[in-house]
N, C-alpha and C positions, 0 to 999 in steps of 0.2 A: 276678555270672557268674565261676566258677571255670575258668579257660584254662591249658592247657597249650600252649604254644608251640615247636614244634620245628624249628629253622632248619636247612636244608638244608646241603649244604657249600658251594653257591655263594654264601652268606651272607657266607662270609669270603674265598675263594678262586676265582677262576673259573679253567676248565679253560685251560693254557699260559700262566696269568699266573705272574710270579716270587713266591716266597714270602716277598717283602720284607715286613716289618713295618708300612711304609707304605702297601701296598696293603691288606693287611687291615685295618687301622684303617680306614683309608676305606670298606670294605664294610661294617664294622660300624657305622659312621654312618649308613651308608645304612640298613639293619637295624632300627635304634633309631627311626628315624622311624616304621615300620611298629608295632613292638613298643609305643612310645609310646603311640599311639592305642588299642591292643588294651587297655592298663593301666588307662585313662581308667574308673573307675568299676567297677574289674573287681579279681577276684585272678588274679594271672599268674606262673608260672612257666614259664621259659625254657630248651631244652635247647640245644645244638648239636653239632656234628660235630669231628672233628680228625683224620681219615684223613691230609689231606696235612701236617698240623703234626706228630703221632705219627711219619711218616714220614720227613720231614726229620731230626728229632731221634734216631731210630734210626741213619738213616747217618752222621749226625755222630758220633754215640756210637760206632759200630764202625769207623769211619776214625781214631779219637783215639789217638795213642801212647804218652798217659798212661795208658790204661785198659789194665788187666790182661784185664778182661771187659767188653763194652758193657752199659750199663744195660739192663735187663728193661724188655718193653712196659709193665708195670702202672705202673712207677714213671715213664715218658715221657709216659704217659697222665695221668697225676696231674698231671706238670708242664704238659701242655698244659691240663688243667682250669685251673688258676691262670693261665696267661696268657691266655687267650683271656676266662675268667671277669673278669680284671682291666680287659682294654678292653671289656667289656659293662658292667660296673659304672660307670666313668667316663663312657661316654655316656648311661646312663641314668641319671644322677643331674641330669646336664646338662639332659636332656630332661623329666623329673619331678623337678622342686625340691620339695624337702620330703617328698617320698616315701624310704621306707627302701630300699635295694637291697642285698640281699647275695648272694654267690657261696659255694655249700656243696661242699668236696670231697666228692664222693659215690663209694662203693663199691658196685659191683651182685655180687650174689651169683653164681655158675655152678658148675654141675654138673663135676667133674672127668672125667667119664665121657661128658661129650655127645659124641656121635657128629663134631660140627663139629671136634674135635682130631686127627681121622684125616684130614679133608678141608678144608685151609685153602682159605677163599673170598674172606676179606674184603682188599681194593685197600687198601693204604696208600702214602705216597710218590709221588714223583714218576714219570712215565714213563722207561722208557730203552729204547734200541736192543736189538735179540737179542743182541748181543755183549756188551754191559757186563751183560744180564741172566743171561746164562752166567757171566761172571765173578762176579758177585753170588752166584749160585748155588753155585758152585765154591769161592770164599773163605770165603763168610760161611755156607754152609748153608742161604740164605733158598731160601723155596718163590717160583717167580716163573711170573707166567701173562700170556698178552695180555691188553691193555686198547685193544680198536681196534687201531690201528696201531702202539702203544707196549707194551712189556711192564711189570709193574709187580712190586711185592711182594706175596704174599698170606699170610693169617695166619689162624688161626682165629678165628670168630667165635659162641661159642656160644650157646645161648638163656638169658637174662636170667630169674632163676626169684625174686628179689628183691631190694629195695635196702634198705642198710645203715643209710642216714641217713634213714628216712623218717618216723619219729616226731620228731624234728628238725625236718624240712622242714615237717611239718604245722604245728608250734607258729608257726613262722615266718610262714607264708602266713596262718595264724589272725590274727597279729598285724598282719596289712596290709603286710608286707614282699613287694617282687616279689624273686623268689628264681632265681638261676641256678644250675642242679643238673643232675646225671647228663651234664655235658659228654661228648661221645665215646662214649655210651652207659655210661658210668660205669667205673671202674677195676674190672676183672674179679678176684675174690677167691674163694677155695674157703670151704666152711663153716668152716674153724678161721682163715679170715681172713690166710690167705698169696695173696701175689699171684700171678696167673697170665699165662701169656704167651698173649695173646690180645687181641682188639677187639671189644666187642659192640657188635652193630648200633643205632646211636642210636635210630632209629626207634620199633624193639621197644622198648626200654627207655623211651621217651617214653610209647609205649600202655601198659605195665604203670604207668609212674608215674602217669598221668593217671587210671586206675583204679584205684589205691590210694588215691589222693588225693581221690577221687571228684569230678573234673572234670566241669564241663557241657559242655566242647568241648574235642578235641583238635586242633590245626590244624598240618597236616605242610605246613611252607613252603618252598617251592621256585624255579625258575625258570620254572616252565611256567604256565599259568593255570588250568590243570585236567588232568586225565586224559583223555588222548585215546584215542579207537577208531581202528583203522587207522593209527596212528601215524608219520610218517615217510612219508606218502604223500598224493597229491592227493584223497584222500576222509578225511582226518584232521578228526574232529570231537571236539568238546569232550562231557564225561560231565557229566549234573547230577547229579540225585540217584539212588542206587544201593544196592542189599541188598548185604551182604559176601557172599552166595553168588554173586548176577551179578559182582560185581567180580573175586572169584577165578576164574570162570568165564573173565575176559579173559585169562587166564596172560600177565601184564604182566612185562617182562623182569627179570631177579634182578638186575642189575648198576645198576637205575637206581630204575624204579617201583616194581618187585616188593615192596621191604621195605617202603616206606611204603604201600602198598595191604593188606598182610599186617596191618600196626599199625593201620593204620585200622579193619580189619574188624573186628580183637582187641578194639579198644575198643570199639567199637559195640554187639559182642555180650556181652560183659560189663557193659555200662553201658547198660542198656536206658532210653531217652528221652533219653539224652543223644547228640550228634553230633562224628563226626571229618568234618574238612575237609582238602583236599588242593588246593593251589592258589599262587599268586604272592606270594611276600613283598611286594612291591609293591601288591598288591590287599588286604592284611590286613583293613582295615577293612571292605572291601565283603564277604570272604568270612565273617566273623562275623556281618552282616547278613545275608547268605543271598544275595548278590546278584551272584555268580559261583563259580567253582569247583566241585571235585566234592563232594558230601556223602553221606557214609554213614552211613545209617540203619538199625538192624535192624528188621523187620518185627513 
């Protein structure tokens, strides 16, 4: 079976935790326990988020007095792919002795005319107070929006149109490698392969990747056991198997479960007979077996 497993941001960092390397490495080790179980007897491609990490590097770059201009987001996205890919490679090789593991720096093609560039919505970086947000907006020209009780930077999140390294990725997977790719949604580039100041949604890129690689299963791994009806209320209950139309009709929050649901729907619609699953990383083997989580299947 060919599986694309997309790690949610919680796999590396939970809300409120410090961005220390030791904290993230500990979470990577936890994540790899589930990923290693998925890799046994299967072809596995792993994607991951990078919002907190790219946000941290952007803040450090903007504050560095040695730089005349901060590093652009595409370069920072590439840097986080290397850092997180290295951590995942190291732990997966320990968990899967004898199995080849590779991290592939991945570019994602976007359209410069995408309307997302006129309406930044993708949160990156740490939360801050309203006063700090005003300073960042005034001093750095960043777009800032509330995220719960805190404020965070928002950047454009254009639609992924294609994945530049797809053919290379296919050869690696066909050869038996566990492949880590499209981290943070991939480094956004325009048709001329110039970097773009944006962050692509990792789940939508994972869905496109799974479709183009003809995966049997797309697994969107997060910190909740399933998509929930009436989430946050006493009547909350998990959704089992559902069609794309019915899942979209639930109108899930755009800042959390919404992108995962849309990614799952797209994959299920474009890969008839395949299945998308949303659920907890800790339940990864059971999710694959169909014993838990939300399964999205086209009718």
